[in-house]
Backbone as CSV, one residue per row, in Angstrom:
resi,resn,N_x,N_y,N_z,CA_x,CA_y,CA_z,C_x,C_y,C_z
1,MET,0.764,-1.213,0.034,-0.195,-0.072,-0.019,0.920,1.426,0.020
2,GLY,1.946,1.286,0.399,2.827,2.619,0.607,2.643,2.995,1.756
3,ALA,3.664,3.668,2.234,3.811,4.296,3.679,2.867,5.635,3.502
4,GLY,2.946,6.259,2.641,2.120,7.403,2.566,0.612,7.287,2.402
5,ARG,0.255,6.261,2.378,-1.385,5.630,2.614,-1.552,4.869,3.817
6,THR,-0.674,4.147,4.047,-0.497,3.531,5.426,-0.862,4.477,6.385
7,ALA,-0.125,5.171,6.718,-0.270,6.166,7.776,-1.387,7.050,8.357
8,PRO,-2.226,7.266,7.296,-3.666,8.009,7.604,-4.571,6.727,7.825
9,VAL,-4.466,5.700,7.683,-5.283,4.437,7.691,-5.083,4.216,9.318
10,VAL,-3.525,4.047,9.733,-3.102,4.004,11.005,-3.710,5.035,11.860
11,VAL,-3.361,6.129,11.745,-4.186,7.051,12.616,-5.448,6.969,12.808
12,ALA,-6.341,7.072,11.692,-7.857,6.550,11.604,-8.359,5.441,12.473
13,ALA,-7.530,4.465,12.622,-7.559,3.495,13.771,-7.341,3.628,14.911
14,VAL,-6.483,4.478,15.158,-5.695,4.624,16.377,-6.920,5.763,17.245
15,LEU,-7.222,6.928,16.403,-8.392,7.606,16.664,-9.562,6.977,17.057
16,ALA,-10.020,5.979,16.210,-11.505,5.502,16.461,-11.026,4.322,17.592
17,ALA,-10.105,3.668,17.711,-9.912,3.062,19.199,-10.011,3.762,20.183
18,VAL,-9.391,5.070,20.332,-9.349,6.033,21.533,-10.948,6.483,21.623
19,GLY,-11.548,6.837,20.748,-13.010,7.225,20.889,-13.486,6.278,21.230
20,ALA,-13.598,4.779,21.004,-14.374,3.749,21.428,-13.988,3.704,22.966
21,GLY,-12.795,3.896,23.148,-12.298,3.488,24.457,-12.628,4.142,25.517
22,LEU,-12.398,5.370,25.229,-13.017,6.575,26.222,-14.099,6.521,27.123
23,PRO,-15.482,6.384,26.559,-16.726,6.111,27.512,-16.132,5.251,28.541
24,VAL,-15.662,3.920,28.028,-15.527,2.870,29.224,-14.229,3.552,30.326
25,TRP,-13.152,4.224,29.872,-12.226,4.870,30.734,-12.987,5.962,31.561
26,ALA,-13.815,6.401,31.109,-14.279,7.766,31.863,-15.539,7.476,32.970
27,ALA,-16.200,6.160,32.596,-17.376,5.977,33.517,-16.808,5.457,34.832
28,PRO,-17.155,6.087,35.764,-16.649,5.822,37.095,-17.103,4.576,37.831
29,ASP,-18.172,3.814,37.374,-18.323,2.517,37.475,-18.097,1.198,36.835
30,VAL,-17.094,1.575,36.057,-16.845,0.474,35.378,-15.492,-0.113,36.037
31,VAL,-15.693,-1.295,36.359,-14.300,-2.063,37.110,-13.107,-1.898,36.154
32,GLY,-11.844,-1.723,36.892,-10.675,-1.586,36.479,-10.404,-2.598,35.333
33,TRP,-10.548,-3.639,35.572,-9.897,-4.945,34.707,-10.597,-5.026,33.307
34,VAL,-12.227,-4.446,33.702,-13.063,-4.115,32.270,-12.494,-2.884,31.443
35,GLN,-11.814,-2.214,32.049,-11.366,-0.836,31.371,-9.909,-1.409,30.724
36,TRP,-9.141,-2.389,31.244,-8.188,-3.106,30.808,-8.469,-3.707,29.512
37,LEU,-9.216,-4.499,29.679,-9.589,-5.825,28.770,-10.011,-4.841,27.438
38,VAL,-10.999,-3.844,27.854,-11.278,-3.118,26.574,-10.358,-2.547,25.776
39,THR,-9.345,-1.733,26.539,-8.193,-1.127,25.867,-7.272,-2.249,25.117
40,LEU,-7.262,-3.386,25.613,-6.350,-4.746,25.203,-7.237,-4.887,23.984
41,VAL,-8.386,-5.178,23.744,-9.162,-5.681,22.907,-9.048,-4.504,21.572
42,LEU,-9.083,-3.470,22.027,-9.353,-2.071,20.817,-7.635,-2.175,20.251
43,GLY,-6.744,-2.280,21.251,-5.508,-2.060,20.757,-5.105,-3.076,19.993
44,GLY,-5.909,-4.297,20.093,-5.410,-5.551,19.013,-6.016,-5.277,17.810
45,LEU,-7.296,-4.907,17.975,-8.018,-4.464,16.646,-7.224,-3.262,15.985
46,CYS,-7.086,-2.529,16.509,-6.173,-1.294,15.745,-5.114,-1.922,15.207
47,ALA,-4.392,-2.907,15.640,-3.072,-3.268,15.203,-2.785,-3.940,14.399
48,TRP,-4.373,-4.883,14.324,-4.577,-5.890,13.243,-4.945,-5.288,11.993
49,PHE,-5.686,-3.981,12.207,-6.004,-3.365,11.179,-5.100,-2.577,10.313
50,ALA,-3.825,-1.948,11.241,-2.755,-1.204,10.872,-1.865,-2.432,9.977
51,VAL,-1.500,-3.566,10.401,-0.688,-4.560,9.504,-1.632,-4.900,8.701
52,GLY,-2.875,-4.961,8.559,-3.627,-5.499,7.537,-3.575,-4.746,6.471
53,ALA,-3.455,-3.496,6.445,-3.618,-2.107,5.461,-2.155,-2.035,5.226
54,ALA,-0.991,-2.512,6.000,0.257,-2.051,5.124,0.353,-3.487,4.599
55,ARG,0.097,-4.769,4.777,0.138,-6.062,4.140,-0.513,-6.397,2.912
56,ALA,-1.591,-5.464,2.783,-2.835,-5.616,1.573,-1.685,-5.267,0.111
57,ALA,-2.087,-6.234,-0.767,-1.269,-5.747,-2.132,-1.336,-6.975,-3.139
58,THR,-1.084,-6.828,-4.349,-1.171,-7.685,-5.473,0.257,-8.028,-5.632
59,VAL,0.740,-9.405,-5.488,2.012,-10.173,-5.854,1.962,-10.813,-7.048
60,ALA,2.669,-10.269,-8.079,2.921,-11.623,-9.218,4.236,-12.236,-9.164
61,ASP,4.035,-13.461,-9.176,5.628,-14.201,-9.088,5.605,-15.199,-10.259
62,ALA,6.324,-16.109,-10.184,6.518,-17.176,-11.178,5.186,-18.303,-11.184
63,ASP,4.731,-18.372,-9.778,3.389,-19.276,-9.428,2.162,-18.676,-10.020
64,GLY,2.284,-17.505,-10.064,0.835,-16.457,-10.458,0.556,-15.258,-9.790
65,LEU,-0.716,-15.198,-9.858,-1.144,-13.925,-8.866,-1.411,-14.186,-7.503
66,ARG,-1.007,-13.604,-6.386,-1.408,-13.498,-5.243,-1.903,-12.238,-4.678
67,VAL,-3.209,-12.248,-4.209,-3.937,-10.976,-3.666,-4.234,-10.843,-2.004
68,ARG,-3.406,-10.112,-1.292,-3.634,-10.410,-0.026,-4.498,-9.246,0.484
69,GLY,-5.252,-9.667,1.281,-6.294,-8.423,1.562,-6.452,-8.605,3.033
70,PHE,-7.375,-8.126,3.753,-7.323,-7.961,5.641,-7.547,-9.406,6.141
71,LEU,-8.321,-10.188,5.524,-9.064,-11.508,5.805,-8.544,-12.852,5.389
72,ARG,-8.156,-12.740,4.139,-7.733,-13.940,3.369,-6.530,-13.616,2.101
73,VAL,-6.260,-14.231,1.470,-5.387,-14.444,0.452,-5.870,-15.143,-0.718
74,SER,-5.911,-14.507,-1.856,-6.231,-15.091,-3.106,-5.357,-15.428,-3.852
75,ARG,-5.224,-16.697,-4.546,-4.198,-17.341,-5.300,-4.820,-17.758,-6.689
76,LEU,-3.876,-17.204,-7.692,-4.375,-17.755,-9.090,-3.591,-17.997,-9.674
77,PRO,-3.138,-19.197,-10.110,-1.968,-19.879,-10.701,-2.253,-19.175,-12.183
78,TRP,-0.902,-19.030,-13.009,-0.899,-18.194,-14.286,-1.851,-19.219,-15.201
79,SER,-1.815,-20.531,-14.716,-2.651,-21.546,-15.946,-4.032,-21.354,-15.908
80,GLN,-4.819,-20.613,-14.886,-5.795,-20.564,-14.551,-6.512,-19.281,-15.012
81,VAL,-5.650,-18.476,-15.240,-6.032,-17.117,-15.329,-6.418,-17.241,-16.934
82,GLN,-7.650,-16.536,-16.885,-8.656,-16.279,-18.369,-8.204,-14.875,-19.001
83,ASP,-8.073,-13.836,-18.328,-8.028,-12.592,-18.486,-7.495,-11.756,-17.496
84,ILE,-6.716,-10.898,-17.847,-6.270,-9.639,-17.004,-6.695,-8.104,-17.791
85,ARG,-7.371,-7.418,-17.036,-7.873,-6.236,-17.692,-8.420,-5.193,-16.579
86,THR,-8.557,-3.737,-17.415,-8.731,-2.703,-16.306,-9.976,-2.480,-16.535
87,GLU,-10.903,-1.841,-15.700,-12.231,-1.383,-16.029,-12.449,-0.336,-14.750
88,ALA,-13.790,0.483,-15.377,-13.848,1.571,-14.631,-14.292,1.373,-13.244
89,ASN,-13.788,2.007,-12.176,-14.319,1.983,-10.955,-15.624,2.439,-10.418
90,PRO,-16.462,1.776,-10.340,-17.999,2.453,-9.932,-17.786,3.223,-8.650
91,ALA,-16.949,2.813,-7.941,-17.135,3.899,-6.593,-16.328,5.033,-6.910
92,ALA,-15.591,5.403,-8.622,-15.139,6.977,-8.636,-15.765,7.931,-8.232
93,GLY,-17.130,7.882,-8.679,-17.958,9.179,-8.690,-18.046,9.308,-6.962
94,ALA,-17.905,8.476,-6.241,-18.797,8.728,-5.059,-18.043,9.158,-3.763
95,GLN,-16.283,8.450,-4.366,-15.385,8.991,-3.317,-14.417,9.669,-3.785
96,ARG,-13.872,10.527,-3.066,-12.897,11.608,-3.304,-11.416,10.983,-3.379
97,ARG,-10.776,11.340,-4.366,-9.348,10.608,-4.936,-9.588,9.035,-4.932
98,ALA,-10.567,8.461,-5.401,-10.864,6.992,-5.708,-10.150,6.906,-7.142
99,PRO,-9.555,5.782,-7.404,-9.146,5.451,-8.801,-10.342,5.755,-9.925
100,LEU,-9.801,6.009,-11.048,-11.250,5.851,-12.177,-11.310,4.576,-12.554
101,ARG,-10.054,3.915,-12.848,-9.723,2.785,-12.954,-9.168,1.628,-12.423
102,VAL,-9.638,0.370,-12.143,-9.055,-0.611,-11.447,-8.844,-1.870,-12.152
103,SER,-8.460,-2.853,-11.660,-7.675,-3.952,-12.577,-8.576,-5.509,-11.828
104,HIS,-8.695,-6.183,-12.885,-8.976,-7.625,-12.351,-8.366,-8.835,-13.271
105,ALA,-8.371,-9.738,-12.439,-7.809,-10.916,-13.115,-9.087,-12.174,-13.030
106,TYR,-9.470,-12.606,-14.023,-10.386,-13.540,-14.262,-9.955,-14.714,-14.513
107,GLY,-10.506,-15.803,-13.343,-9.720,-17.347,-13.147,-11.070,-18.025,-13.830
108,PRO,-10.910,-19.440,-13.263,-12.082,-20.345,-14.092,-13.359,-19.891,-13.474
109,ARG,-14.231,-20.388,-14.498,-15.862,-20.027,-14.406,-15.959,-18.576,-14.025
110,GLY,-15.210,-17.838,-14.322,-15.426,-16.129,-14.479,-15.153,-15.737,-12.969
111,ARG,-14.826,-16.303,-12.269,-14.306,-16.038,-10.955,-13.389,-14.647,-10.989
112,ARG,-13.500,-13.606,-10.651,-12.984,-12.246,-10.674,-12.373,-12.215,-9.329
113,VAL,-11.187,-11.647,-9.453,-10.309,-10.871,-8.319,-9.703,-9.877,-8.629
114,ALA,-10.184,-8.790,-7.643,-9.613,-7.654,-7.610,-8.306,-7.582,-7.419
115,LEU,-7.184,-6.708,-8.257,-6.037,-6.634,-8.112,-5.470,-5.580,-7.203
116,ARG,-5.618,-5.627,-6.041,-5.696,-4.716,-5.035,-4.436,-3.542,-5.515
117,TYR,-4.661,-2.474,-5.496,-3.483,-1.100,-5.483,-2.993,-1.461,-6.842
118,VAL,-3.474,-2.196,-8.032,-3.037,-1.931,-9.147,-4.297,-1.268,-9.936
119,ASP,-4.189,0.106,-9.688,-5.238,1.179,-10.342,-4.571,2.455,-10.786
120,ASP,-5.178,3.290,-11.273,-4.514,4.290,-12.184,-4.565,5.500,-10.873
121,ALA,-4.803,5.383,-9.619,-4.333,6.390,-8.629,-2.930,6.062,-8.201
122,ARG,-2.364,4.735,-8.274,-1.235,4.515,-7.595,-0.189,4.159,-8.306
123,VAL,-0.315,3.584,-9.718,0.584,3.139,-10.538,0.222,3.394,-12.130
124,ASP,1.291,3.333,-12.920,0.933,3.578,-13.978,0.155,2.286,-14.835
125,LEU,-1.189,2.221,-14.745,-2.005,1.389,-14.940,-1.750,0.561,-16.111
126,ASP,-1.469,1.163,-17.270,-1.473,0.718,-18.497,-0.002,-0.110,-18.535
127,ARG,0.881,0.335,-18.372,2.280,-0.370,-18.111,2.401,-1.551,-17.331
128,GLU,1.648,-1.373,-15.727,1.567,-2.729,-14.970,0.837,-3.613,-15.584
129,ILE,-0.665,-3.217,-16.494,-1.305,-4.428,-17.024,-0.550,-5.104,-18.278
130,ALA,-0.061,-4.326,-19.138,0.813,-4.658,-20.249,1.781,-5.806,-19.641
131,PHE,2.776,-5.369,-18.565,3.733,-6.198,-17.896,3.053,-7.429,-17.636
132,LEU,1.822,-7.482,-16.869,1.075,-8.676,-16.195,0.841,-9.695,-17.373
133,HIS,0.196,-8.982,-18.457,-0.077,-9.669,-19.718,1.154,-10.619,-20.163
134,ARG,2.219,-9.922,-20.173,3.475,-10.421,-20.584,4.076,-11.533,-19.896
135,VAL,3.849,-11.671,-18.507,4.396,-12.541,-17.660,3.210,-13.580,-17.846
136,TRP,1.902,-13.277,-17.733,0.910,-14.356,-17.933,1.324,-15.032,-19.310
137,GLN,1.411,-14.642,-20.462,1.814,-15.330,-21.516,2.981,-16.135,-21.464
138,GLU,3.766,-15.711,-20.746,5.096,-16.490,-20.614,4.721,-17.415,-19.672
139,GLN,4.194,-17.545,-18.521,4.032,-18.610,-17.466,3.046,-19.637,-17.383
140,ARG,2.235,-19.215,-18.704,0.929,-20.000,-18.601,1.123,-21.387,-19.524
141,GLY,2.077,-21.115,-19.963,2.633,-22.535,-20.911,1.836,-22.493,-22.483
142,ASP,2.409,-23.207,-23.144,2.048,-23.269,-24.678,0.832,-24.088,-24.776
143,THR,0.527,-24.749,-23.851,-0.759,-25.955,-23.890,-1.847,-24.957,-23.455
144,TRP,-1.482,-23.894,-23.016,-2.904,-23.105,-22.247,-3.877,-22.958,-23.616
145,THR,-5.105,-22.996,-23.124,-6.433,-22.763,-23.968,-7.179,-21.994,-22.936
146,PRO,-8.181,-21.067,-23.705,-9.217,-20.340,-22.589,-10.253,-21.472,-22.277
147,GLU,-10.689,-21.197,-21.343,-11.616,-22.148,-20.495,-13.251,-22.064,-21.393
148,ALA,-13.500,-23.343,-21.996,-14.669,-23.488,-22.757,-15.914,-23.323,-21.887
149,GLY,-17.010,-22.766,-22.438,-18.111,-22.813,-21.628,-17.895,-21.799,-20.218
150,GLY,-19.087,-22.149,-19.298,-19.258,-21.440,-18.201,-19.211,-20.157,-18.240
151,GLY,-19.375,-19.554,-19.532,-20.049,-17.919,-19.375,-18.675,-17.069,-18.756
152,ALA,-17.483,-17.435,-19.115,-16.330,-16.710,-18.260,-16.057,-15.670,-18.987
153,PRO,-16.203,-14.047,-18.686,-15.701,-12.977,-19.344,-14.871,-12.883,-19.520
154,TYR,-13.973,-13.696,-20.614,-12.530,-13.476,-20.791,-12.606,-13.173,-22.362
155,ARG,-10.969,-12.721,-22.567,-11.116,-12.382,-23.994,-9.562,-13.429,-24.207
156,ALA,-9.622,-13.922,-24.826,-8.422,-14.868,-25.482,-7.601,-13.953,-25.940
157,ARG,-5.943,-14.087,-25.621,-5.123,-13.404,-25.950,-3.790,-14.551,-26.398
């Protein structure tokens, strides 16, 4: 995600945790161990959120694409990729500084995997997608054929 974008996420998480914990600490009738328990839980959630924001990424290697999110990692081997393309971001009109174009990889049976942070707000999107296409074509093998049937929204290359 990059340090410049992670810092505001961390600050927001800390402020939210302080805002959520302040009423517990300010209440005179709340037992001390409950205050500390709430503080530990909020601190843990804050740390988890910050680490998740910093680790979220799209990684392309010899095995395929790996997209790390907050809760899970999606893996898509090159041999299963049906297409990689950019699309208009439906949230662009509603969010300030949202990317206008985002990217997705399509796998078996039309499975769509959003490529985190591969968008026109963070990278030279056309260059990155062209690079991913070259790697995909090299790594998928000579025997690769587009998935037949299933209605997958792919374009064979």
